[in-house]
N, C-alpha and C positions, 0 to 999 in steps of 0.2 A: 291469370292472364299473362302471356309472355309476348312482349313486343318482338323479341328475337325470333320466335317461332312464326309469328304473323308475317314478319318481313321475309323469311325464307319461303313461306307459302306463296306470298304475292310475287316474289321475284323468280321462283324456281319451278312452281307447279306448271306443267306444260298444257294442262287442260283449261276448261272454262265452264260456264253455265252452272248448273246445280251442283256438280262435283266440286267446283271451286268454292261456291258458297258454303257447302257442308264442311270442306276442309278448313276454311277460314273460321267457321263456327267452332270446330274442334280446337283449332289453334287459339282461339279467343279464351277457351276454358282451360287450356293446358298450362303446365309449368314449363320451365326452360328446357326440360328434357322431352317435352311433347306429350306428357301423360295427362289424361283427363278422364272424367267419370260421368258424362251426361247421359241421360236417358234418351231413347229415340224420340220420345214425345218432346223433350226439350230441344233436340236438334231440329225437329220438324217446325216447332214454333219459331226458333231463331232464324231459320232459312225460308220461312213462309211457305212450307210444303206440307202436304198431308203426311200422316205418320207412315203410311205404306210407301209413299214416294221417298221419304227420308230414309227408311229402312233399305230400300233398293239402292239408293245413292251411296250410303255407307258401305253396303255389301260390295259395290263396285270398287270403292276405294280400298277395301280390304283385299279384294281379288288382285288389284293392281299393285299391292304391297305399299301403298302410300300410308295405310293405317293398319295397325296390328291390334288384335284383342289380347291383352296381357293378363286379364283376370275376369272372373265371373262370366265366362264365355256363354254359359247357359242361364245367366241371370242371378245365380247364387241364392242367398236367403231372401225371404219375402222383403220387398222394398229395396233390394240391392240392384245396382245397375252394372252393366258391362264396364270394364276398365279398358280404355283405349290408349294407344300411343301413336302419335304422328311420327312416321319414320323419317327423321331428318336425314339419315344416310341416303334414303331413296331420293329425296329432294336434291341432295348434293350431287348424286350421279346424273341427274337430269341436266346439270350444267357443265359436267366434266367433259373434256375432250383431250385426247392424247395424240398430238401430232408428232411425227418423226420424219426426218429427211436425211438422205445420204447422197453423196456425190463422189465421183472418181474421175481420174484424168481421161478416161475414154469417153467422157461426156454422158455417162449413164446416171440418171437421177430418178429417185423413187420417193413417193410421199404416201404415207398411210395415215389416215385420220379416222378415228372412231368416236362417234357420239353415242354415249350409252343412255341418253334420255329415254329412248324406246328401243334400244338395241340396234341402232342404225350404224352402218359402216360404209365408207367410201375408200376406194383404192385407185391410184392412178400411177402409171409408169411410162417413161419415155426413154429411148436409147438414141445413140448417135447415128444410127442408120435411118432415123426419121420415121420410126414406127411408134405410134401412140395408141394406147388402149385404156379404156376407162370402164371399170365395173362399179356399179352402184347398187346397193341393196338396202331397201327400206323395210325393216321388220316390224314397223309399228302396226301393220295390219296383215302381216304375213305375205306381202307382195314383193316381187323381185323384178328388177329392170336391169338389162345389160346393154351397153352400147360400145362400139369400137370404131375407131377412125384410123385410116392409113394415110400418111402424107409424106412427101419427099422433102426433107429439110437438110440444112447444113448446120451442124453444131460446131461453133468455133471455140467455145470455152466451157469448162465444167461449171455447174452451178455452185454457188457459195452459200453456206449455211450461216447467215448473219445472226441467227438466234444464239448459236454457240458462242459467238464473239461477245454478245451482250451479257451472257451468263458468266463469262470469264472475268468481268469487271470485279474489282475488289469491293467488299461491302461499303467501304468509305466513299466510293465513287457512285454508288447507286442512290437515286433520289428517293426520299421517303416523304410521305404525305404528312403534313402537320396534324397532330392529334386534335380532334375536335373537343371543345369543352362545353359543359352544360351551361346554358345561359337562361336568363329570365325571358319571358315572352316579350316584354317591353324592349329589351336589348336586341333580341332577334328581329323584331318587327321594324325597329329603327334601322338596323343594318341592311335588311333587304330593301327597305324604302330608298335608302341612299344609293344602293346598287342598281336600282331600277327594276328589281325583280317583282313578279306578281306573287302574292302570298299563297293562294290556293287555286286560282282559276285555271292554271295549266298543270296542276299536280295530277299526273296520270293515274296513280293508284286510287285517288279519290274519285276521279271521273269514271274509272272502271267500276268501282263499287256502286256509285249512284246509278249507272246504267244497268248493272246486273240486278240491283234490288228494286228498281223502279221508284226510288225515293224522289219526290218532287224537288226540282232545283230550288224553288222558292223556300222550301223547308231547310235546305242546306245553307242558303244565304242567311236565313234567320238564325240558324245554329252558329254561323260564323260571327254574326254580330254579338250574340250572347256570349260566345267563347271569348271574344276580345274584351267584352265588358268585364268578365270575371278575371282575366289574366293580365290585362294592361295595368299600369300603375294606378292605384286607387281601388282596384278590384279585390275580391276576396281571396284570390289565389295569385296575387302579384309576385310573391316570393318564390313560387315554384320554378325549378330549373330542369331543363331537358336538353338532350343533344339535338333532337329533330322535332321541331314544333309542328311541321306539316304532318308527320306521322302521328303525333299526339292528337291532332284534330281529327284525323282519319279514324283513330280508335274511338274518339268521343262520338263520332257519327255512327260507326258500326255498332258500338255497344249501347247507344242511346243514353250516354252519361248525363246529358242535359235534360232528358225527360221532356222534350218538347213535342214529340209526336208518338202516335200509336198506330196499330194496324188492326182493322176489324175482320180480316180475312178477305176483304174485297179491295179496300183502299186505305191510304194513310189519312190520318186526321190529327189536328192539333189537340194536345192535352190542355188541361187547365194551365199548367206551367207554360206551354207553348203560346196560349192565348195571352197570358200575362206578359211574356217576353215580346209578343207582337205589339202590345200596347206600349210597352216601355220604349221600343225602338221605332214606333210609328210605322211598322213594316206591314202595310195593308196588302201588299202583293201576295203575301203568303196565305191569304184567306181562301 
């Protein structure tokens, strides 16, 4: 399991639905370089899909280059599974953009921006005679749109590239973010309490996962109570230290670390551990 790969999938994968669930499942199995070796049946079970649906979803991810088959493409020896790799470079290009700008004394300015997340590009140019044109092309589904506008304007000054000035600052003048340190859950919980922050109720990655998976909110609330019991002072894991405790709880929910619930193919249900936790916390709403 690689928290780094999971984070990149959550933050950078542009799609959603079953493709996102399948990619998250692969990331959950992978090492820090994105390599994993699950069977299609395991992927289907983890994403709550049929085997045929899981196979189609993984095939789409391979076609879109988010996943590569790096070994045992045809299954290999009996009992062997395909070897996959989550393409971190592909996820990185989904967030990259390369803006450039130029200006001269005649009042001519041009800006080109390219978003490689799905091969999209936008170009805009304007000159001192007051003529403006914009061409936009969205290649995500092979569609193209073109628009142009003519207007009479007076340009009094050339544009100024403030980005270049910012980049010219010496390294000593640039602000750097303080490095986060790993802390215990008790320290983190006390810190956000004093800051007036909510622990998880507005944590969007968790809300997204609960919505996509169909997991009952009551079960998530029960998991949070049990998670706190184990990691607060006096708990069995009170000495554990992490950088991002919200992310750790999300991983616990996604991976079923607490073993509080199961799924019978139709609906979620509380396991024996879940029912025991329910009694410990007096959490009758999760029934």
